[in-house]
BAFI-3210 file (N, C-alpha, C; in Angstrom, 3 decimals, decimal comma, padded with zeros to 6 digits):
// residues 194
n [1|2|3|4|5|6|7|8|9|10|11|12|13|14|15|16|17|18|19|20|21|22|23|24|25|26|27|28|29|30|31|32|33|34|35|36|37|38|39|40|41|42|43|44|45|46|47|48|49|50|51|52|53|54|55|56|57|58|59|60|61|62|63|64|65|66|67|68|69|70|71|72|73|74|75|76|77|78|79|80|81|82|83|84|85|86|87|88|89|90|91|92|93|94|95|96|97|98|99|100|101|102|103|104|105|106|107|108|109|110|111|112|113|114|115|116|117|118|119|120|121|122|123|124|125|126|127|128|129|130|131|132|133|134|135|136|137|138|139|140|141|142|143|144|145|146|147|148|149|150|151|152|153|154|155|156|157|158|159|160|161|162|163|164|165|166|167|168|169|170|171|172|173|174|175|176|177|178|179|180|181|182|183|184|185|186|187|188|189|190|191|192|193|194]
n.u [-001,051|-003,399|-006,061|-009,133|-010,367|-008,308|-006,944|-008,785|-008,710|-006,314|-004,352|-003,654|-004,566|-003,933|-003,816|-006,221|-006,978|-005,665|-006,714|-006,898|-007,518|-008,492|-010,935|-012,172|-011,567|-012,179|-011,775|-009,004|-008,134|-008,987|-007,388|-004,800|-004,915|-005,416|-003,056|-001,252|-002,382|-002,791|-000,144|000,733|-001,193|-000,673|001,906|001,372|-000,312|001,479|003,391|001,754|001,108|003,622|004,224|002,245|002,935|004,055|005,628|008,713|010,019|011,175|010,145|008,609|007,821|010,019|012,331|012,467|013,919|013,957|013,683|016,031|017,956|017,388|018,115|020,839|021,824|024,046|024,703|025,252|025,655|027,378|027,426|027,920|028,857|028,559|031,386|031,509|029,062|026,834|027,265|025,022|024,447|023,180|021,033|021,167|018,648|017,464|019,174|018,641|015,917|016,128|017,989|018,659|016,275|015,065|015,842|016,267|013,887|012,126|013,580|014,782|016,720|018,064|018,839|019,161|016,163|014,913|015,021|014,799|015,878|016,916|017,971|019,879|021,619|023,935|025,419|025,866|027,578|029,980|030,900|031,042|032,882|033,210|030,604|030,321|032,356|031,344|029,066|030,225|031,858|030,255|028,361|027,570|024,478|024,206|025,065|028,091|028,016|025,298|024,383|024,157|025,490|027,162|028,691|031,320|030,814|028,025|027,195|028,151|026,514|024,034|024,483|024,823|022,280|020,545|021,657|021,440|018,673|018,347|019,235|021,795|024,178|025,612|027,682|026,863|028,522|031,328|031,289|033,123|034,095|034,090|035,918|038,209|038,477|038,925|041,705|042,911|041,951|043,054|045,755|045,918|045,235|047,395|049,486|048,732|049,043|051,805]
n.v [077,670|077,617|075,631|076,645|074,747|073,070|074,683|074,817|072,276|072,236|072,247|069,768|067,765|065,302|063,544|062,426|059,692|058,638|058,464|058,341|055,470|056,085|058,101|059,671|061,382|059,702|057,093|057,206|057,335|054,797|053,078|053,770|052,980|050,198|049,474|049,457|047,680|045,132|043,933|043,718|042,011|039,711|039,052|038,506|036,257|034,400|034,128|033,044|030,603|029,310|029,221|027,560|024,940|021,547|021,343|020,527|019,710|019,766|016,852|016,021|013,529|013,311|013,645|011,536|008,831|006,465|007,307|008,823|006,824|005,229|006,939|007,063|004,518|002,080|001,862|-000,574|-004,045|-006,607|-010,013|-012,908|-016,222|-019,514|-021,417|-024,107|-025,054|-027,203|-027,494|-026,624|-027,758|-026,610|-027,955|-028,030|-027,349|-026,105|-023,900|-022,627|-021,958|-020,216|-018,181|-017,868|-017,900|-015,431|-013,864|-015,655|-017,056|-015,384|-014,241|-011,819|-008,847|-009,794|-012,383|-015,943|-017,779|-020,182|-023,485|-022,846|-023,990|-022,946|-020,463|-021,248|-022,859|-021,608|-020,839|-023,193|-024,432|-023,191|-024,529|-026,143|-025,016|-022,344|-021,349|-021,686|-020,020|-017,556|-017,415|-017,331|-015,011|-013,065|-011,550|-009,278|-008,011|-009,717|-010,204|-011,126|-014,485|-014,496|-012,620|-013,665|-015,254|-017,849|-021,117|-022,109|-024,648|-024,913|-022,996|-024,174|-026,437|-025,222|-024,114|-026,447|-027,580|-025,662|-025,512|-028,158|-028,389|-026,761|-028,118|-029,191|-031,723|-031,972|-033,446|-033,990|-031,900|-032,853|-033,139|-030,943|-032,021|-034,754|-034,883|-034,019|-035,925|-038,275|-038,408|-038,423|-040,768|-042,590|-042,185|-042,984|-045,628|-046,555|-046,211|-047,994|-050,364|-050,618]
n.w [-058,071|-055,718|-054,577|-053,127|-051,501|-050,718|-048,972|-046,910|-045,858|-044,665|-046,530|-047,463|-049,498|-050,510|-048,402|-047,676|-047,628|-045,447|-042,817|-039,262|-037,206|-034,761|-033,738|-031,794|-028,660|-026,562|-027,608|-027,917|-025,253|-024,341|-025,937|-025,062|-022,362|-022,669|-023,984|-021,927|-020,057|-021,350|-021,931|-019,246|-018,152|-019,718|-018,805|-016,086|-016,358|-017,538|-015,471|-013,490|-014,719|-014,805|-012,079|-011,097|-011,574|-010,703|-007,566|-006,182|-003,146|000,247|001,821|-000,279|-002,789|-004,470|-002,977|-001,258|000,617|-000,801|-003,490|-003,793|-003,404|-005,620|-007,706|-007,247|-007,556|-009,047|-012,598|-013,856|-012,865|-011,044|-011,593|-009,936|-010,485|-009,236|-009,217|-008,756|-009,344|-011,127|-014,636|-017,090|-020,187|-023,148|-025,700|-029,324|-030,338|-028,099|-027,841|-030,254|-029,843|-027,609|-028,318|-031,136|-032,611|-032,509|-034,668|-036,826|-037,128|-038,399|-040,393|-040,009|-040,537|-042,748|-042,221|-042,757|-042,974|-040,664|-041,715|-044,422|-047,243|-049,636|-048,893|-047,057|-048,493|-049,950|-047,740|-046,378|-048,138|-047,569|-045,411|-042,149|-040,296|-041,171|-040,863|-038,111|-037,143|-038,020|-036,423|-033,893|-033,902|-035,000|-037,653|-040,175|-039,314|-037,184|-033,857|-032,000|-030,935|-031,184|-029,462|-026,954|-023,963|-024,235|-024,363|-026,652|-027,569|-027,260|-029,093|-031,414|-031,491|-031,941|-034,468|-036,006|-035,651|-036,870|-039,479|-040,380|-040,516|-042,609|-044,774|-044,605|-043,581|-041,157|-038,644|-035,174|-032,882|-030,830|-027,313|-025,148|-022,721|-023,227|-025,304|-023,997|-022,010|-023,404|-024,446|-021,947|-020,833|-022,609|-022,089|-019,416|-019,714|-021,207|-019,386|-017,441|-018,775|-018,916]
ca.u [-002,151|-003,980|-007,503|-009,629|-010,688|-007,058|-006,623|-009,732|-008,271|-004,960|-003,425|-003,210|-005,613|-003,470|-003,850|-007,595|-007,106|-004,853|-007,376|-006,544|-008,648|-008,979|-011,721|-012,591|-010,660|-012,512|-011,069|-007,587|-007,929|-009,144|-006,209|-003,652|-005,083|-005,227|-001,652|-000,554|-002,984|-002,644|001,147|000,798|-002,028|000,056|003,000|000,766|-000,779|002,647|003,946|000,815|001,258|004,885|004,169|001,252|003,461|004,359|006,795|009,413|010,698|011,353|008,966|007,920|008,241|011,301|013,448|012,376|015,132|013,854|013,963|017,455|018,700|017,177|018,927|022,263|022,243|024,926|024,061|025,439|025,880|028,236|026,756|028,904|028,330|029,273|032,251|031,277|027,703|026,837|027,104|023,930|024,772|021,953|021,053|021,059|017,272|017,266|019,911|017,868|014,708|016,445|018,816|018,700|014,959|014,657|016,052|016,206|012,512|011,426|014,481|015,069|018,046|018,699|019,304|018,424|015,089|015,069|014,425|014,780|017,045|017,498|018,759|020,992|022,520|025,254|026,138|026,287|028,725|031,215|031,327|030,667|033,812|032,910|029,346|030,577|033,139|030,420|028,196|031,025|032,408|029,241|028,437|026,555|023,668|024,215|026,135|028,826|027,254|023,883|024,053|024,090|026,747|027,121|029,977|031,543|030,170|026,591|027,040|028,354|025,308|022,980|024,811|024,511|020,823|019,924|022,154|020,864|017,286|018,406|019,701|023,145|024,250|026,771|027,578|026,752|029,875|031,666|031,333|034,503|034,494|034,355|037,147|039,328|038,629|039,385|043,152|043,300|041,658|044,046|047,036|045,855|045,234|048,756|050,342|048,324|049,571|053,248]
ca.v [078,170|076,668|075,486|077,085|073,598|072,580|075,509|074,498|071,010|072,377|072,162|068,385|067,032|063,949|062,722|062,081|058,260|058,247|058,840|057,545|054,675|056,718|059,259|060,512|061,341|058,529|055,956|057,384|056,959|053,337|052,458|053,997|052,123|048,800|049,221|049,172|046,549|043,846|043,299|043,364|040,818|038,587|038,687|037,892|034,916|033,520|033,855|032,134|029,288|028,715|029,003|026,549|023,607|020,756|021,818|019,500|020,309|018,891|016,059|015,553|012,200|013,371|013,618|010,427|008,006|005,487|007,979|009,174|005,577|004,800|007,789|006,848|003,138|001,937|001,539|-002,003|-004,850|-007,770|-011,252|-013,958|-017,573|-020,511|-022,205|-025,528|-025,405|-028,037|-026,763|-027,115|-027,532|-026,593|-028,638|-027,122|-026,861|-025,156|-022,683|-021,961|-021,379|-019,133|-017,101|-017,699|-017,758|-014,026|-013,358|-016,691|-017,535|-014,470|-013,754|-010,409|-008,287|-010,560|-013,701|-017,027|-018,315|-021,563|-024,459|-022,356|-024,629|-022,071|-019,423|-021,864|-023,597|-020,997|-020,792|-024,560|-024,735|-022,682|-025,514|-025,950|-024,116|-020,959|-020,990|-021,618|-018,807|-016,420|-017,378|-016,945|-013,653|-012,146|-011,255|-008,293|-007,531|-010,695|-009,951|-012,332|-015,492|-014,163|-011,699|-014,371|-015,670|-019,302|-021,730|-022,383|-025,923|-024,666|-022,283|-025,179|-027,265|-024,421|-024,016|-027,748|-027,740|-024,815|-025,869|-029,451|-028,143|-026,006|-028,980|-029,725|-033,005|-031,856|-034,300|-033,293|-031,693|-033,619|-032,323|-030,677|-032,939|-036,050|-034,755|-033,894|-037,157|-039,369|-038,556|-038,757|-042,191|-043,330|-042,079|-043,807|-047,016|-046,867|-046,318|-049,206|-051,504|-050,699]
ca.w [-057,508|-054,807|-054,572|-051,833|-050,663|-050,147|-047,815|-045,846|-045,275|-044,183|-047,641|-047,645|-050,196|-050,800|-047,190|-047,344|-047,395|-044,298|-041,576|-038,096|-036,736|-033,537|-034,175|-030,678|-027,503|-025,748|-028,216|-027,610|-023,851|-024,258|-026,554|-024,171|-021,183|-023,092|-024,329|-020,678|-019,352|-022,058|-021,620|-017,827|-018,000|-020,320|-017,892|-014,900|-016,732|-017,713|-014,140|-012,842|-015,358|-014,356|-010,637|-010,745|-011,867|-009,507|-006,830|-005,422|-002,013|001,388|002,118|-001,479|-003,229|-005,178|-002,046|-000,325|000,647|-001,890|-004,764|-003,812|-003,604|-007,005|-008,579|-006,977|-007,778|-010,215|-013,866|-014,090|-011,672|-011,239|-011,236|-009,696|-010,615|-008,451|-010,095|-008,489|-009,750|-012,332|-015,885|-017,915|-021,594|-023,935|-026,993|-030,456|-030,421|-027,004|-028,198|-031,312|-029,246|-026,676|-028,850|-032,590|-033,242|-032,545|-036,033|-037,856|-037,324|-039,305|-041,438|-039,716|-040,852|-043,821|-041,779|-043,417|-042,147|-040,232|-042,616|-045,807|-047,869|-050,665|-048,223|-046,337|-049,395|-050,144|-046,464|-046,064|-049,008|-046,957|-044,428|-040,748|-039,602|-041,547|-040,202|-036,671|-036,922|-038,170|-035,245|-032,726|-034,029|-035,500|-039,081|-040,578|-038,189|-036,099|-032,894|-031,616|-030,196|-031,267|-028,389|-025,682|-023,348|-024,245|-024,691|-028,072|-027,854|-027,431|-030,366|-032,464|-031,551|-032,568|-035,899|-036,608|-035,639|-037,899|-040,810|-040,756|-040,916|-043,857|-045,849|-044,369|-042,892|-040,276|-037,456|-033,885|-032,353|-029,628|-026,101|-024,755|-021,654|-023,848|-026,076|-023,065|-021,235|-024,264|-024,368|-020,575|-020,654|-023,387|-021,386|-018,210|-020,170|-021,633|-018,202|-016,740|-019,520|-018,645]
c.u [-002,867|-005,492|-008,012|-009,998|-009,438|-006,697|-007,545|-009,327|-006,844|-003,947|-002,957|-004,305|-005,215|-003,598|-005,259|-007,755|-006,361|-005,459|-006,954|-007,746|-009,237|-009,647|-012,040|-011,564|-010,935|-011,798|-009,574|-007,279|-008,024|-007,908|-004,989|-003,742|-004,849|-003,772|-000,804|-001,075|-002,743|-001,269|001,266|-000,017|-001,321|001,181|002,452|000,296|000,389|003,278|003,049|000,943|002,520|004,814|003,195|001,727|003,770|005,664|007,413|010,187|010,827|010,039|008,213|008,476|009,601|012,482|013,365|013,634|015,128|014,196|015,435|018,289|018,561|018,019|020,416|022,731|023,107|024,149|024,128|025,605|026,736|027,468|027,825|028,215|029,181|030,074|032,016|029,875|027,758|026,546|025,989|024,255|023,483|022,123|020,970|019,668|016,987|017,970|019,143|016,655|015,030|017,122|018,549|017,342|014,494|014,803|015,802|014,801|011,780|012,281|014,839|016,508|018,793|019,217|018,513|017,376|015,348|014,326|014,361|016,032|017,698|018,384|019,984|022,013|023,868|026,074|026,661|027,498|030,039|031,738|030,950|031,567|033,526|031,612|029,553|031,354|032,246|029,517|028,964|031,424|031,374|029,451|027,266|025,776|023,686|025,363|026,898|027,981|025,764|023,432|023,962|025,470|026,702|028,489|030,086|030,854|028,668|026,314|027,188|027,113|024,158|023,216|024,452|023,000|020,170|020,364|021,552|019,384|017,212|018,987|021,094|023,046|025,491|026,594|027,478|028,164|030,087|031,765|032,781|034,979|034,857|035,657|038,350|039,539|039,117|040,911|043,613|043,058|042,668|045,396|047,026|045,844|046,627|049,666|049,985|048,881|051,058|053,430]
c.v [077,117|076,719|075,918|075,913|073,021|073,369|075,185|073,208|071,091|072,227|070,750|067,548|065,585|063,026|062,295|060,600|057,792|058,710|057,886|056,704|055,250|058,032|060,216|060,442|060,136|057,284|056,035|056,956|055,445|052,629|052,614|053,088|050,658|048,498|048,992|047,895|045,197|043,220|042,891|042,102|039,582|038,123|037,994|036,476|033,951|033,164|032,878|030,721|028,591|028,362|027,898|025,131|022,846|021,241|020,647|020,191|019,288|018,169|015,583|014,191|012,186|013,217|012,471|009,570|006,986|006,114|008,366|007,926|005,083|005,632|007,530|005,431|003,035|001,518|000,040|-002,738|-006,050|-008,993|-012,324|-015,311|-018,508|-021,390|-023,700|-025,973|-026,266|-027,198|-027,415|-026,742|-027,652|-027,369|-027,592|-026,531|-025,844|-023,829|-021,905|-021,255|-020,162|-017,941|-016,845|-017,394|-016,306|-013,457|-014,434|-017,262|-016,676|-013,999|-012,288|-010,064|-009,132|-011,924|-014,788|-017,607|-019,785|-022,485|-024,041|-022,873|-023,741|-021,002|-020,006|-022,502|-022,908|-020,947|-022,176|-024,944|-024,235|-023,621|-025,130|-024,929|-022,650|-020,490|-020,795|-020,344|-017,565|-016,285|-016,925|-015,479|-012,622|-011,860|-010,353|-007,818|-008,488|-010,398|-011,235|-013,207|-015,174|-013,228|-012,363|-014,672|-017,188|-019,838|-021,951|-023,678|-025,731|-023,927|-023,268|-026,057|-026,513|-024,299|-025,315|-027,934|-026,933|-025,218|-027,195|-029,312|-027,316|-026,822|-029,549|-031,089|-032,998|-032,791|-033,437|-033,112|-032,480|-032,661|-032,103|-031,606|-034,296|-035,996|-034,675|-035,187|-038,318|-039,483|-038,920|-040,238|-043,034|-043,304|-042,941|-045,288|-047,448|-047,023|-047,566|-050,431|-051,668|-051,183]
c.w [-056,710|-054,841|-053,203|-050,935|-050,025|-048,903|-046,643|-045,135|-044,759|-045,283|-047,933|-048,274|-050,435|-049,600|-046,805|-047,015|-046,155|-042,988|-040,469|-037,685|-035,449|-033,933|-033,024|-029,552|-026,604|-026,289|-027,907|-026,180|-023,684|-024,816|-025,649|-022,948|-021,553|-023,434|-023,083|-020,019|-020,036|-021,797|-020,152|-017,565|-018,572|-019,401|-016,649|-015,215|-016,921|-016,373|-013,395|-013,411|-014,863|-012,875|-010,249|-011,029|-010,587|-008,868|-006,083|-004,323|-000,910|001,666|000,900|-001,871|-003,895|-004,232|-001,050|-000,428|-000,489|-003,241|-004,877|-004,062|-005,040|-007,968|-008,405|-007,266|-009,028|-011,454|-014,124|-012,777|-012,042|-010,759|-011,112|-009,788|-009,774|-009,400|-009,912|-008,888|-011,009|-013,577|-016,692|-019,355|-022,392|-025,233|-028,102|-030,578|-029,322|-027,294|-029,265|-030,713|-028,379|-027,336|-030,330|-033,216|-033,317|-033,953|-037,092|-038,057|-038,351|-040,469|-041,243|-040,068|-041,884|-043,401|-042,504|-042,470|-041,842|-041,196|-044,071|-046,523|-048,922|-050,030|-047,534|-047,273|-049,605|-048,857|-046,092|-046,904|-048,416|-045,890|-043,009|-040,056|-039,922|-040,881|-038,699|-036,331|-037,041|-036,950|-034,004|-032,764|-034,470|-036,976|-039,443|-039,345|-037,003|-035,142|-032,583|-030,698|-030,178|-030,163|-027,032|-025,135|-023,214|-024,633|-026,199|-028,485|-028,086|-028,740|-031,522|-032,609|-032,224|-034,066|-036,600|-036,701|-036,760|-039,299|-041,274|-041,126|-042,194|-044,999|-045,658|-043,703|-042,002|-039,086|-036,193|-033,317|-031,064|-028,444|-025,682|-023,644|-022,242|-024,628|-025,155|-022,293|-022,094|-024,258|-022,962|-020,317|-021,418|-022,683|-020,135|-018,580|-020,594|-020,430|-017,410|-017,443|-019,258|-017,284]
res [m|s|d|p|q|d|n|a|n|g|g|h|a|a|e|e|g|h|d|s|p|i|k|t|p|r|q|l|i|v|i|v|i|l|s|f|l|v|p|i|l|a|i|v|l|m|v|n|y|v|a|s|g|p|k|t|g|v|g|s|g|e|d|s|a|e|m|v|a|r|r|l|q|p|v|g|s|v|v|l|h|d|a|n|a|p|v|v|v|l|t|g|e|q|m|y|q|q|v|c|s|a|c|h|a|t|g|a|a|g|s|p|k|f|g|d|t|a|a|w|a|p|r|i|k|t|g|f|d|a|l|w|h|s|a|l|k|g|k|n|a|m|p|p|q|g|g|g|e|h|s|d|f|e|i|a|r|a|v|v|y|m|a|n|h|g|g|a|n|f|p|e|p|k|a|p|e|a|a|a|s|a|p|a|a|a|a|s|g|a|s|a|a|n]
***
């Protein structure tokens, strides 16, 4: 049996809590118009934002001859040295200041700090040749030759300089010219005696 009030409400007493937020025809018209205008406005604003960015075209700085040349230049370059130029051989201290101090002054990447006898002691026990080989070939975080382009003699001088300040007593390595000229001088002296 049905209640007379249910019939007055269209027979749907359970739907009383589901009223529409739109109560009048005027609200319906406003919602329909806004549902078309809001997306169109959003699209127009996005197009305006994209179109207002910097434009590169003919005559702009991006296409100037200088900018094109900069983009086309090679990544690397070849540096030629004069083979007849006098060779400047750095001392151990100069090598330390230019190359080694970047890590060994602060102990970066686990390197022994300059002058720290406790850190250098186990390394000094391995001998000069082992230290020199490590410096030439690289070890752990240290790149070969400390990342520089120096002669083996200069690397040896740097190793002696740092190790001696860490408690070693390595002799200064002999210069390669002196080592090569000593046998030549001995051979010329022997031929002069005959």
